[in-house]
VOGU-3710 file (C-alpha; in Angstrom, 3 decimals, decimal comma):
1> mkrlltnltf> -0,106/0,162/0,004  2,870/2,297/0,676  4,652/1,445/-2,471  1,143/2,359/-4,327  0,804/5,831/-2,368  4,226/6,665/-2,886  4,441/6,078/-6,844  4,516/9,308/-8,684  1,942/8,050/-11,577  -0,504/7,437/-8,950
11> qvlvaiilgv> 0,001/10,356/-7,392  -1,132/12,058/-10,511  -3,922/10,193/-11,338  -5,378/11,102/-7,773  -4,335/14,695/-8,386  -6,150/14,661/-11,676  -9,489/13,424/-10,384  -9,366/15,744/-7,334  -8,798/18,674/-9,669  -11,501/17,703/-12,096
21> ivgayfpgfa> -13,642/17,297/-8,763  -12,654/20,816/-7,626  -12,788/22,827/-10,874  -16,640/21,055/-11,319  -17,737/22,348/-7,910  -15,304/25,180/-6,959  -15,001/26,795/-10,382  -13,829/30,124/-8,304  -10,785/28,147/-7,360  -9,897/28,547/-11,244
31> paakqisdtf> -7,814/31,855/-10,905  -5,299/30,813/-7,932  -5,186/27,038/-9,847  -3,758/29,064/-12,745  -1,217/30,731/-10,441  0,081/27,249/-9,314  0,000/26,085/-12,768  2,204/28,722/-14,380  4,356/28,876/-11,241  4,927/24,889/-11,923
41> irmitmliap> 5,586/25,342/-15,649  7,988/28,255/-14,701  10,053/26,139/-12,580  10,237/23,813/-15,732  11,552/26,582/-18,081  13,777/27,744/-16,105  16,075/25,002/-16,513  15,510/24,461/-20,373  18,594/26,621/-21,626  21,179/24,722/-19,853
51> iifctivlgi> 19,689/21,432/-20,202  19,832/21,453/-23,856  23,205/22,894/-23,877  24,509/20,216/-21,792  22,565/17,715/-23,436  23,839/18,961/-27,255  27,399/19,433/-26,295  28,030/16,038/-24,807  25,878/14,290/-27,446  28,256/15,665/-30,352
61> agmhdmrkvg> 31,878/15,926/-27,860  30,921/12,236/-26,800  32,415/10,931/-30,141  35,664/11,871/-29,563  37,537/10,883/-32,487  35,263/12,370/-35,565  37,485/10,740/-38,219  37,422/7,154/-35,842  33,580/7,026/-35,721  32,520/9,708/-38,500
71> rvggkallyf> 31,047/6,997/-40,692  29,210/5,121/-37,984  28,281/8,516/-36,315  27,317/9,843/-39,427  25,111/7,070/-40,595  23,688/7,103/-36,831  22,518/11,008/-37,082  21,293/10,690/-40,776  19,476/7,637/-39,559  18,422/9,446/-36,408
81> eivttfalvi> 16,982/12,378/-38,602  15,075/10,433/-41,440  12,908/8,527/-38,454  12,442/11,094/-36,284  11,384/13,163/-39,592  8,791/10,173/-40,367  8,002/10,353/-36,924  6,684/14,043/-36,842  5,334/14,343/-40,362  3,224/11,050/-39,137
91> gitvanllkp> 2,491/13,061/-36,195  1,062/16,085/-37,550  -0,940/14,135/-40,482  -2,666/11,976/-37,621  -3,488/15,396/-35,621  -4,988/16,946/-38,814  -6,932/14,515/-39,900  -8,315/13,244/-36,541  -8,525/16,766/-34,962  -8,063/16,103/-31,345
101> gasfmnhlqr> -8,638/19,737/-30,493  -11,162/20,867/-32,734  -13,987/20,948/-30,468  -12,397/22,503/-27,731  -13,370/26,103/-28,158  -17,300/24,595/-28,838  -16,933/23,723/-25,012  -15,832/26,955/-24,616  -18,554/28,595/-26,210  -21,147/27,207/-24,778
111> sptgpvvaan> -19,578/28,341/-21,028  -21,966/30,281/-19,505  -19,158/32,273/-18,382  -19,554/35,296/-21,015  -16,605/37,427/-20,011  -14,505/34,465/-20,200  -15,622/33,710/-23,945  -15,177/37,311/-24,767  -11,730/37,247/-23,521  -10,578/34,327/-24,934
121> aakladyqka> -12,108/35,473/-28,468  -10,447/38,715/-27,972  -7,077/36,675/-27,526  -7,964/34,541/-30,321  -7,790/37,321/-32,733  -4,496/38,481/-31,755  -3,122/35,211/-32,022  -4,288/34,356/-35,436  -3,331/38,174/-36,560  0,162/36,851/-34,926
131> aadmkwgdff> 0,345/33,787/-37,036  -0,888/35,563/-40,452  2,159/38,369/-39,933  5,045/35,776/-39,041  7,757/36,275/-41,651  9,582/33,428/-41,847  12,829/34,322/-43,191  13,440/36,793/-40,377  12,697/33,896/-37,989  15,357/31,614/-39,439
141> thivpsnifa> 18,258/34,615/-39,643  17,449/35,150/-35,904  18,738/31,772/-35,069  22,306/32,672/-35,066  23,065/34,906/-31,976  25,169/38,285/-31,934  25,493/37,717/-28,449  24,949/34,397/-26,835  25,221/35,490/-23,419  22,344/37,302/-24,269
151> afangdilqi> 20,542/34,074/-25,824  21,021/32,665/-22,617  19,486/35,421/-20,892  16,432/35,574/-22,997  16,165/32,160/-23,048  16,149/31,773/-26,782  16,058/28,145/-27,445  17,076/27,747/-31,158  20,161/30,682/-30,780  21,031/28,232/-27,601
161> lffailfgyg> 20,916/25,010/-30,063  22,800/26,934/-32,695  25,642/27,631/-30,308  25,765/24,074/-28,478  26,158/22,315/-31,651  29,128/24,099/-32,857  30,414/24,471/-28,734  30,174/20,483/-29,090  31,984/19,931/-32,590  34,931/22,287/-31,012
171> lsklakdgag> 35,233/20,620/-28,055  34,924/17,073/-29,715  38,197/18,403/-31,598  40,292/18,523/-28,546  40,340/14,839/-27,827  42,033/14,035/-24,736  42,781/17,712/-24,040  39,008/18,152/-23,428  38,139/15,543/-21,258  37,847/17,232/-18,618
181> fvsgidklsk> 35,746/19,730/-19,402  33,701/17,177/-21,099  33,464/16,076/-17,420  32,525/19,187/-15,841  29,373/19,521/-18,503  28,157/15,927/-17,577  28,514/16,769/-14,064  26,302/20,173/-14,604  24,416/17,920/-16,450  23,372/15,477/-13,705
191> vlfnimkvim> 23,048/18,301/-11,525  20,488/19,593/-13,292  18,397/16,558/-14,125  18,547/16,103/-10,174  16,917/19,397/-9,954  14,302/18,133/-12,666  13,948/14,925/-10,194  12,898/17,423/-7,433  10,445/19,339/-9,561  8,699/16,217/-11,058
201> rlapigafag> 7,976/15,332/-7,670  5,862/18,474/-7,714  4,070/16,702/-10,769  0,933/16,366/-9,106  0,156/19,579/-7,430  0,954/21,206/-11,399  -1,782/18,316/-12,245  -4,093/19,068/-9,891  -4,013/22,980/-10,654  -3,736/22,530/-14,328
211> maftigtygi> -6,979/20,437/-14,429  -8,889/22,281/-12,146  -7,865/25,960/-13,940  -9,201/24,162/-17,475  -12,230/22,617/-15,938  -13,094/25,566/-13,441  -12,515/27,857/-16,469  -14,095/25,824/-19,363  -16,219/23,152/-17,841  -15,994/19,874/-17,010
221> stlkpmlnll> -16,932/18,907/-21,143  -12,995/19,578/-21,982  -12,042/16,534/-20,996  -13,435/15,184/-24,223  -10,678/16,578/-26,323  -7,805/15,924/-23,983  -8,887/12,489/-24,164  -9,069/12,458/-27,875  -5,338/13,781/-28,174  -4,390/11,174/-25,503
231> gavyltmflf> -6,499/8,477/-27,503  -4,797/9,763/-31,004  -1,282/9,881/-29,739  -1,312/6,362/-28,538  -2,765/5,443/-31,730  0,046/7,304/-33,728  2,506/5,762/-31,780  1,241/2,314/-32,463  1,209/2,709/-36,033  5,094/4,407/-36,227
241> ifivlniicr> 6,297/0,944/-34,331  4,154/-1,453/-36,017  4,481/-0,004/-39,768  7,360/2,528/-39,892  9,633/0,757/-37,436  8,747/-2,979/-38,829  9,047/-1,700/-42,524  12,737/-1,062/-41,145  13,274/-4,194/-39,807  12,003/-6,118/-42,517
251> lykfslwkyl> 14,486/-4,619/-44,728  17,401/-5,249/-42,544  16,312/-8,770/-42,092  14,808/-9,297/-38,343  11,744/-9,553/-36,756  10,542/-6,617/-34,698  8,205/-8,850/-32,738  10,899/-10,873/-31,630  13,098/-8,117/-30,662  10,153/-6,689/-28,563
261> vyikeeillv> 9,744/-10,114/-26,876  13,593/-9,714/-26,213  13,425/-6,579/-24,806  10,454/-6,968/-22,775  11,817/-6,832/-19,270  13,231/-3,435/-20,096  9,755/-2,305/-21,501  8,084/-2,896/-18,536  10,906/-1,252/-16,380  10,059/1,931/-18,733
271> lgtsssesal> 6,138/1,730/-18,434  6,658/1,610/-14,660  9,108/4,489/-14,532  8,028/6,399/-17,490  11,641/7,255/-18,330  13,679/5,400/-21,206  16,885/6,565/-19,471  16,121/3,613/-16,734  16,771/0,805/-19,033  20,091/2,451/-20,513
281> psmiekmeky> 22,505/0,066/-18,966  20,368/-2,972/-19,753  20,049/-2,033/-23,188  23,429/-1,834/-23,859  24,398/-4,978/-22,349  21,582/-6,698/-24,368  22,160/-4,967/-27,485  25,805/-6,196/-27,422  24,316/-10,204/-26,537  22,196/-9,371/-29,442
291> gcsksvvglv> 24,674/-9,247/-31,805  25,680/-5,711/-32,392  29,492/-5,032/-31,880  30,734/-3,127/-28,076  31,644/0,259/-30,582  28,804/0,732/-32,292  26,500/-0,084/-29,140  28,667/2,572/-26,926  28,069/5,192/-29,851  24,487/4,556/-30,897
301> iptgysfnld> 22,522/4,280/-27,998  23,838/7,145/-26,039  23,907/9,490/-29,089  20,038/8,047/-29,857  18,937/9,031/-26,170  19,320/12,456/-27,253  18,925/12,523/-30,977  16,603/9,480/-31,583  13,624/10,498/-29,581  10,804/8,878/-31,974
311> gttiymsmav> 8,205/8,773/-29,383  8,981/12,597/-28,368  8,831/14,047/-31,686  5,449/12,209/-32,291  3,746/13,720/-28,854  5,771/17,141/-29,625  3,932/17,286/-33,390  0,624/16,254/-32,583  0,520/18,605/-29,441  1,456/21,759/-31,452
321> iflaqvfrid> -1,386/20,932/-33,860  -3,709/20,211/-30,564  -3,178/23,414/-29,325  -3,313/25,209/-32,636  -6,663/23,855/-33,004  -7,665/24,420/-29,573  -6,832/28,192/-30,041  -8,616/28,097/-33,559  -4,819/28,918/-34,861  -5,407/28,265/-38,829
331> lsiaqeltii> -1,501/27,353/-39,818  -0,697/26,807/-43,617  1,252/23,738/-45,042  4,320/26,572/-45,333  3,821/27,316/-41,208  3,057/23,169/-40,531  6,493/22,571/-42,749  8,131/25,307/-40,555  7,288/23,661/-37,355  8,487/20,272/-38,515
341> gilmltskga> 11,863/21,991/-39,285  11,892/23,570/-35,722  10,968/20,431/-33,846  13,571/18,530/-35,951  16,068/21,105/-33,973  14,098/21,063/-30,550  13,687/17,518/-30,404  17,336/17,130/-29,860  17,527/19,158/-26,918  16,980/17,049/-23,928
351> aavtgggfii> 17,341/13,118/-22,728  14,801/11,159/-22,522  13,915/11,445/-18,579  10,619/12,039/-17,135  9,311/15,102/-18,057  11,250/15,612/-21,304  8,989/15,811/-23,688  6,760/18,527/-21,846  10,119/20,499/-21,552  10,772/20,400/-25,115
361> ltstltaihi> 7,047/20,921/-26,151  7,815/24,238/-23,632  11,113/25,459/-25,642  8,938/24,592/-28,915  6,191/26,797/-28,327  8,690/29,757/-26,656  10,426/29,297/-30,018  7,520/29,819/-32,678  5,910/32,515/-31,332  2,478/31,602/-32,648
371> ipiegmailf> 0,625/29,519/-30,013  0,255/30,646/-26,427  2,609/28,928/-23,936  -0,727/29,299/-21,406  -2,161/26,179/-23,399  0,516/24,075/-21,652  -1,919/24,005/-18,587  -4,018/22,501/-20,949  -2,104/19,412/-21,408  -0,507/19,016/-18,274
381> gvdrfmsear> -3,517/17,121/-17,263  -2,962/14,140/-19,701  0,684/14,676/-20,003  1,771/11,977/-17,453  -0,272/9,042/-19,357  1,552/10,251/-22,822  4,810/9,831/-20,881  5,091/6,159/-20,996  3,861/6,068/-24,713  6,602/8,449/-25,261
391> aitnligngi> 9,483/6,809/-23,209  8,682/3,052/-24,319  8,769/4,833/-28,317  12,011/5,693/-27,713  13,673/2,800/-26,479  12,392/0,919/-28,854  13,393/3,100/-31,453  17,124/3,483/-29,940  17,572/-0,440/-29,808  16,186/-0,621/-33,567
401> ativiakseg> 18,842/2,111/-34,669  21,631/0,605/-32,976  20,866/-2,871/-34,873  20,457/-1,219/-38,330  23,718/0,863/-37,702  25,450/-2,395/-36,686  24,323/-4,225/-39,517  25,115/-1,344/-42,182  28,889/-1,551/-41,149  29,057/-5,174/-40,820
411> eftvsdqrlv> 29,591/-5,233/-36,971  26,604/-7,617/-36,236  27,073/-11,295/-35,358  24,026/-13,216/-35,110  23,989/-14,647/-31,515  20,579/-16,333/-32,076  19,139/-17,305/-35,180  15,601/-17,323/-33,555  15,824/-13,501/-32,893  16,656/-12,525/-36,304
421> d> 14,490/-14,988/-38,417
//
């Protein structure tokens, strides 16, 4: 019983139920709930810039001798980009077809609180105008910072990403001379993630406040479109694993189903912790036993935890389209393609830990300046339940990437024929 009560997933579930009840029966609590929810979100956003910088730098600097691992690293990065781009496109396509957020504002318009409707209608007009007036050329030239310290001070995510990529490459050129610096960044990264773990213990409070605000402001009927999003995300990840990743497995002549059975313990571990990082050590060991060479496993698995987050990219793409539908922002094809491009960058900005998808999504909304950051309060109530799907998809995708790269390099030895037939 004590173990159940201390389980974070159980705590968040109870908090969400309480948030629904409080929001439904005590709508006057909504303004205070919004303050609590916004404070929790700010606690997360304050860590975005340093976490993204450390993760990108460590991912690139960890390659060490670029001449020695350039071919394997290049193949891995190319594979990561291709597969995560497929994930983004599939996520956006399914979100546009199913429209999980389209009915959200209809519930708002039927709300008896007239001033809320009027206030939100005025905001929607501003958001739509901002989307129409956005100049993408100016946006991309802004990626290159004139002052990196200002970029960190202002929390400009894309400028930090640009600098981190260059910094990581420069650090990798130092080889052994840069080992101390890399170790220092690694320790800083662990400190930041320890802070994040503390913050995520407050997740039940954030979930309670976010749900109480949403239900108290818009009514209990707003649960339906959020459940629509939850179902759409799980469906999309199922399709991605059993269609896209299954095709890749068939092309490289190994069985997806037997691979899934082989890593079933890791899948269950990730399901319980909502973090694919919890299974990292055992995945490295199992991929070596599966037949992949130690050098390929050592390069691809850790790099994939920063650069190959298939589940996270699906979630982010669908969440962005969901919020655009919620706020009635009509995105053009060009704007959606640009969002895909931005997500290709920002999805590489955090490791696969609990709350990682929420962090990256927040940074993406901050970067595109079209969809209001306040929309995160709408998502947080169901975010925890999507983290399991994200983490499991990330885990499965990284293992498959390792096998693919090993096979393409001729560094795969069949340890058990039954696993690959």
